[in-house]
C-alpha positions as YAML, in Angstrom:
chain: A
units: angstrom
residues:
- id: 1
  name: MET
  ca: [-165.06, -0.64, 13.46]
- id: 2
  name: THR
  ca: [-162.21, -1.22, 11.02]
- id: 3
  name: ARG
  ca: [-162.14, -4.14, 8.59]
- id: 4
  name: ILE
  ca: [-158.73, -5.48, 7.61]
- id: 5
  name: THR
  ca: [-158.22, -8.14, 4.95]
- id: 6
  name: ILE
  ca: [-154.74, -9.66, 4.98]
- id: 7
  name: ILE
  ca: [-153.56, -11.54, 1.89]
- id: 8
  name: ARG
  ca: [-150.48, -13.67, 1.34]
- id: 9
  name: HIS
  ca: [-148.75, -12.90, -1.97]
- id: 10
  name: GLY
  ca: [-149.10, -15.10, -5.06]
- id: 11
  name: SER
  ca: [-146.77, -18.01, -5.75]
- id: 12
  name: THR
  ca: [-143.11, -17.80, -6.76]
- id: 13
  name: SER
  ca: [-140.66, -20.31, -8.18]
- id: 14
  name: TRP
  ca: [-139.01, -20.50, -4.75]
- id: 15
  name: ASN
  ca: [-142.35, -21.41, -3.14]
- id: 16
  name: LYS
  ca: [-142.59, -24.37, -5.50]
- id: 17
  name: GLU
  ca: [-138.99, -25.42, -4.81]
- id: 18
  name: GLY
  ca: [-139.46, -25.13, -1.04]
- id: 19
  name: ARG
  ca: [-136.72, -22.49, -0.81]
- id: 20
  name: MET
  ca: [-136.60, -20.15, 2.15]
- id: 21
  name: GLN
  ca: [-137.42, -16.72, 0.70]
- id: 22
  name: GLY
  ca: [-137.28, -14.40, 3.68]
- id: 23
  name: SER
  ca: [-136.37, -10.88, 2.63]
- id: 24
  name: THR
  ca: [-134.82, -12.02, -0.67]
- id: 25
  name: ASP
  ca: [-136.78, -10.23, -3.40]
- id: 26
  name: ILE
  ca: [-138.22, -13.05, -5.51]
- id: 27
  name: PRO
  ca: [-140.83, -12.14, -8.18]
- id: 28
  name: LEU
  ca: [-144.18, -13.81, -8.76]
- id: 29
  name: ASP
  ca: [-144.18, -16.66, -11.24]
- id: 30
  name: GLU
  ca: [-146.90, -17.01, -13.90]
- id: 31
  name: GLU
  ca: [-149.14, -18.97, -11.54]
- id: 32
  name: GLY
  ca: [-148.73, -16.25, -8.90]
- id: 33
  name: ILE
  ca: [-149.81, -13.59, -11.40]
- id: 34
  name: GLU
  ca: [-152.87, -15.65, -12.31]
- id: 35
  name: GLN
  ca: [-153.71, -16.21, -8.63]
- id: 36
  name: ALA
  ca: [-153.59, -12.44, -8.05]
- id: 37
  name: ARG
  ca: [-155.83, -11.85, -11.08]
- id: 38
  name: LYS
  ca: [-158.40, -14.34, -9.82]
- id: 39
  name: LEU
  ca: [-158.36, -12.78, -6.36]
- id: 40
  name: GLY
  ca: [-158.66, -9.30, -7.84]
- id: 41
  name: ALA
  ca: [-161.72, -10.41, -9.84]
- id: 42
  name: LYS
  ca: [-163.29, -11.82, -6.67]
- id: 43
  name: LEU
  ca: [-162.55, -8.73, -4.59]
- id: 44
  name: ALA
  ca: [-163.97, -6.52, -7.37]
- id: 45
  name: THR
  ca: [-167.40, -8.06, -6.63]
- id: 46
  name: GLU
  ca: [-167.23, -6.71, -3.09]
- id: 47
  name: GLN
  ca: [-167.88, -3.11, -2.11]
- id: 48
  name: GLY
  ca: [-166.09, -0.40, -0.26]
- id: 49
  name: TRP
  ca: [-162.34, -0.93, -0.36]
- id: 50
  name: ASP
  ca: [-160.65, 2.23, 0.89]
- id: 51
  name: ILE
  ca: [-156.91, 1.59, 0.84]
- id: 52
  name: ILE
  ca: [-154.31, -1.05, 0.02]
- id: 53
  name: PHE
  ca: [-150.89, -1.54, 1.60]
- id: 54
  name: THR
  ca: [-148.22, -4.04, 0.56]
- id: 55
  name: SER
  ca: [-144.76, -5.09, 1.54]
- id: 56
  name: HIS
  ca: [-142.08, -3.45, -0.61]
- id: 57
  name: LEU
  ca: [-140.87, -6.88, -1.79]
- id: 58
  name: SER
  ca: [-141.90, -7.44, -5.41]
- id: 59
  name: ARG
  ca: [-143.91, -10.63, -4.88]
- id: 60
  name: ALA
  ca: [-146.27, -8.84, -2.47]
- id: 61
  name: LYS
  ca: [-146.19, -5.49, -4.24]
- id: 62
  name: ARG
  ca: [-147.04, -7.02, -7.63]
- id: 63
  name: THR
  ca: [-149.85, -9.08, -6.09]
- id: 64
  name: GLY
  ca: [-151.23, -5.85, -4.61]
- id: 65
  name: GLU
  ca: [-150.90, -3.95, -7.88]
- id: 66
  name: ILE
  ca: [-152.86, -6.62, -9.77]
- id: 67
  name: ILE
  ca: [-155.59, -6.62, -7.12]
- id: 68
  name: ALA
  ca: [-155.71, -2.81, -6.98]
- id: 69
  name: GLU
  ca: [-156.12, -2.57, -10.74]
- id: 70
  name: ALA
  ca: [-158.99, -5.09, -10.67]
- id: 71
  name: ILE
  ca: [-160.86, -3.23, -7.93]
- id: 72
  name: GLY
  ca: [-160.07, 0.27, -9.20]
- id: 73
  name: LEU
  ca: [-158.08, 1.34, -6.16]
- id: 74
  name: SER
  ca: [-154.98, 3.51, -6.25]
- id: 75
  name: PRO
  ca: [-152.37, 4.22, -5.18]
- id: 76
  name: VAL
  ca: [-150.83, 1.02, -3.85]
- id: 77
  name: LEU
  ca: [-148.95, 2.05, -0.72]
- id: 78
  name: THR
  ca: [-145.87, 0.12, 0.39]
- id: 79
  name: ASP
  ca: [-144.42, -0.20, 3.86]
- id: 80
  name: GLU
  ca: [-141.19, -2.04, 4.63]
- id: 81
  name: ARG
  ca: [-142.57, -3.10, 8.03]
- id: 82
  name: LEU
  ca: [-144.80, -5.58, 6.13]
- id: 83
  name: ARG
  ca: [-141.77, -7.44, 4.71]
- id: 84
  name: GLU
  ca: [-141.25, -11.13, 5.24]
- id: 85
  name: VAL
  ca: [-139.38, -12.40, 8.29]
- id: 86
  name: SER
  ca: [-135.68, -12.41, 7.46]
- id: 87
  name: GLY
  ca: [-134.31, -15.92, 7.08]
- id: 88
  name: GLY
  ca: [-130.69, -14.86, 7.59]
- id: 89
  name: GLN
  ca: [-128.27, -17.48, 6.31]
- id: 90
  name: THR
  ca: [-131.12, -19.87, 5.44]
- id: 91
  name: GLU
  ca: [-132.47, -17.74, 2.58]
- id: 92
  name: GLY
  ca: [-132.27, -19.51, -0.76]
- id: 93
  name: THR
  ca: [-131.90, -22.94, 0.83]
- id: 94
  name: VAL
  ca: [-134.23, -25.94, 0.91]
- id: 95
  name: GLU
  ca: [-134.66, -28.16, 3.97]
- id: 96
  name: GLU
  ca: [-132.12, -30.73, 2.71]
- id: 97
  name: ASP
  ca: [-129.52, -27.96, 2.33]
- id: 98
  name: ARG
  ca: [-130.16, -26.73, 5.86]
- id: 99
  name: ILE
  ca: [-129.88, -30.20, 7.37]
- id: 100
  name: ALA
  ca: [-126.71, -30.96, 5.39]
- id: 101
  name: LYS
  ca: [-125.10, -27.67, 6.39]
- id: 102
  name: TRP
  ca: [-126.28, -27.22, 10.00]
- id: 103
  name: GLY
  ca: [-127.84, -30.54, 11.04]
- id: 104
  name: PRO
  ca: [-131.44, -31.51, 11.84]
- id: 105
  name: ASP
  ca: [-131.62, -29.00, 14.74]
- id: 106
  name: TRP
  ca: [-130.75, -26.03, 12.54]
- id: 107
  name: ARG
  ca: [-133.74, -24.08, 13.92]
- id: 108
  name: GLN
  ca: [-131.99, -23.95, 17.29]
- id: 109
  name: LEU
  ca: [-128.90, -22.21, 15.84]
- id: 110
  name: ASP
  ca: [-128.24, -18.51, 15.50]
- id: 111
  name: LEU
  ca: [-128.27, -18.21, 11.72]
- id: 112
  name: GLY
  ca: [-129.35, -14.57, 11.58]
- id: 113
  name: ILE
  ca: [-133.07, -15.37, 11.39]
- id: 114
  name: GLU
  ca: [-135.15, -12.41, 12.53]
- id: 115
  name: ALA
  ca: [-136.36, -12.86, 16.10]
- id: 116
  name: PRO
  ca: [-140.12, -13.09, 16.73]
- id: 117
  name: ASP
  ca: [-139.95, -10.06, 19.06]
- id: 118
  name: ALA
  ca: [-138.47, -7.94, 16.25]
- id: 119
  name: VAL
  ca: [-141.20, -9.10, 13.85]
- id: 120
  name: HIS
  ca: [-143.90, -8.27, 16.42]
- id: 121
  name: GLU
  ca: [-142.37, -4.87, 17.13]
- id: 122
  name: ARG
  ca: [-142.39, -3.69, 13.52]
- id: 123
  name: GLY
  ca: [-145.71, -5.36, 12.73]
- id: 124
  name: VAL
  ca: [-147.51, -3.94, 15.75]
- id: 125
  name: ALA
  ca: [-146.05, -0.48, 15.02]
- id: 126
  name: PHE
  ca: [-147.45, -0.70, 11.47]
- id: 127
  name: MET
  ca: [-150.88, -1.84, 12.69]
- id: 128
  name: LYS
  ca: [-150.98, 0.91, 15.35]
- id: 129
  name: ASP
  ca: [-150.19, 3.56, 12.73]
- id: 130
  name: LEU
  ca: [-152.69, 2.02, 10.31]
- id: 131
  name: LEU
  ca: [-155.51, 2.03, 12.86]
- id: 132
  name: GLU
  ca: [-154.77, 5.59, 13.94]
- id: 133
  name: GLU
  ca: [-154.69, 6.94, 10.38]
- id: 134
  name: HIS
  ca: [-157.42, 4.80, 8.77]
- id: 135
  name: ALA
  ca: [-159.88, 3.91, 11.53]
- id: 136
  name: GLY
  ca: [-163.28, 2.82, 10.27]
- id: 137
  name: LYS
  ca: [-162.01, 1.96, 6.79]
- id: 138
  name: GLN
  ca: [-161.92, -1.26, 4.75]
- id: 139
  name: ILE
  ca: [-158.24, -2.02, 4.31]
- id: 140
  name: LEU
  ca: [-156.38, -4.54, 2.17]
- id: 141
  name: ILE
  ca: [-152.87, -5.66, 3.17]
- id: 142
  name: VAL
  ca: [-150.67, -7.89, 1.01]
- id: 143
  name: SER
  ca: [-147.75, -9.44, 2.85]
- id: 144
  name: HIS
  ca: [-145.95, -12.73, 3.47]
- id: 145
  name: GLY
  ca: [-146.79, -16.06, 5.10]
- id: 146
  name: SER
  ca: [-144.41, -16.08, 8.05]
- id: 147
  name: PHE
  ca: [-144.96, -12.40, 8.81]
- id: 148
  name: ILE
  ca: [-148.74, -12.87, 8.74]
- id: 149
  name: ARG
  ca: [-148.55, -15.94, 11.03]
- id: 150
  name: HIS
  ca: [-146.39, -14.05, 13.54]
- id: 151
  name: MET
  ca: [-148.81, -11.12, 13.54]
- id: 152
  name: LEU
  ca: [-151.91, -13.29, 13.90]
- id: 153
  name: ARG
  ca: [-150.43, -15.12, 16.88]
- id: 154
  name: HIS
  ca: [-149.71, -11.75, 18.47]
- id: 155
  name: LEU
  ca: [-152.91, -9.85, 17.58]
- id: 156
  name: THR
  ca: [-155.39, -12.72, 17.98]
- id: 157
  name: PRO
  ca: [-153.84, -14.96, 20.68]
- id: 158
  name: ASP
  ca: [-157.05, -16.98, 21.13]
- id: 159
  name: PHE
  ca: [-157.29, -17.79, 17.42]
- id: 160
  name: VAL
  ca: [-155.77, -21.17, 16.55]
- id: 161
  name: LEU
  ca: [-153.80, -21.20, 13.29]
- id: 162
  name: THR
  ca: [-154.76, -24.60, 11.95]
- id: 163
  name: GLU
  ca: [-153.21, -24.62, 8.51]
- id: 164
  name: HIS
  ca: [-150.34, -23.25, 6.46]
- id: 165
  name: LEU
  ca: [-151.23, -20.00, 4.68]
- id: 166
  name: GLN
  ca: [-151.72, -20.60, 0.96]
- id: 167
  name: ASN
  ca: [-150.59, -18.25, -1.79]
- id: 168
  name: THR
  ca: [-153.26, -15.52, -2.12]
- id: 169
  name: GLY
  ca: [-154.98, -16.93, 0.97]
- id: 170
  name: VAL
  ca: [-157.38, -14.32, 2.38]
- id: 171
  name: SER
  ca: [-157.87, -13.71, 6.10]
- id: 172
  name: ARG
  ca: [-160.36, -11.11, 7.33]
- id: 173
  name: PHE
  ca: [-160.49, -9.28, 10.63]
- id: 174
  name: VAL
  ca: [-162.74, -6.84, 12.38]
- id: 175
  name: VAL
  ca: [-160.98, -4.48, 14.77]
- id: 176
  name: GLU
  ca: [-163.03, -2.78, 17.45]
- id: 177
  name: GLU
  ca: [-160.97, -0.57, 19.73]
- id: 178
  name: THR
  ca: [-158.00, -2.89, 20.35]
- id: 179
  name: LYS
  ca: [-159.82, -6.24, 19.96]
- id: 180
  name: TRP
  ca: [-159.16, -8.21, 16.79]
- id: 181
  name: SER
  ca: [-161.56, -10.94, 15.68]
- id: 182
  name: CYS
  ca: [-161.15, -13.21, 12.67]
- id: 183
  name: ASP
  ca: [-164.16, -14.06, 10.52]
- id: 184
  name: LEU
  ca: [-162.31, -15.70, 7.60]
- id: 185
  name: TYR
  ca: [-158.97, -17.49, 7.58]
- id: 186
  name: ASN
  ca: [-156.81, -18.53, 4.63]
- id: 187
  name: CYS
  ca: [-159.66, -18.61, 2.11]
- id: 188
  name: THR
  ca: [-158.66, -19.60, -1.44]
- id: 189
  name: LYS
  ca: [-162.10, -20.16, -2.98]
- id: 190
  name: HIS
  ca: [-161.22, -17.59, -5.65]
- id: 191
  name: LEU
  ca: [-158.75, -20.17, -7.08]
- id: 192
  name: ASP
  ca: [-161.44, -22.85, -7.66]
...
């Protein structure tokens, strides 16, 4: 049995502005750093973390570094397959910009947004490699909201995603053979 905890990165200025981040490398803001510190302190009270992986984008990588320092885990390993879904031409825009530029049905247009199949392909390849190399371990992964949602829909098709993933939201999974089960979704109690 492998335990995987997936965490969305801490907040950024673009999160607060409602800007599409995608693969644009936006750093954590001060609140995001504090969120990561609080989560690191919470995770330090738990036992047995074996390894931590993050996206190479700085908002996820920095969140992972803060957590890793708090729990005494090194090194922080990065993998580009954990990056956020590319937003193509929409990156850096807010909803009003998108509607003004492409109309209210902008989601139906080909604006260079990464296709769900491409996200699944790279995400599943990462998870397959992870489970082959680190079976039976307790693993932390720090990634991005849209990427995590895509992966959860694919890996746990019976699990209903009921709410938007919050910054530093924690979701926990048990993987037995090829079956994924979720025992915690989008928990932010560490921020209270």
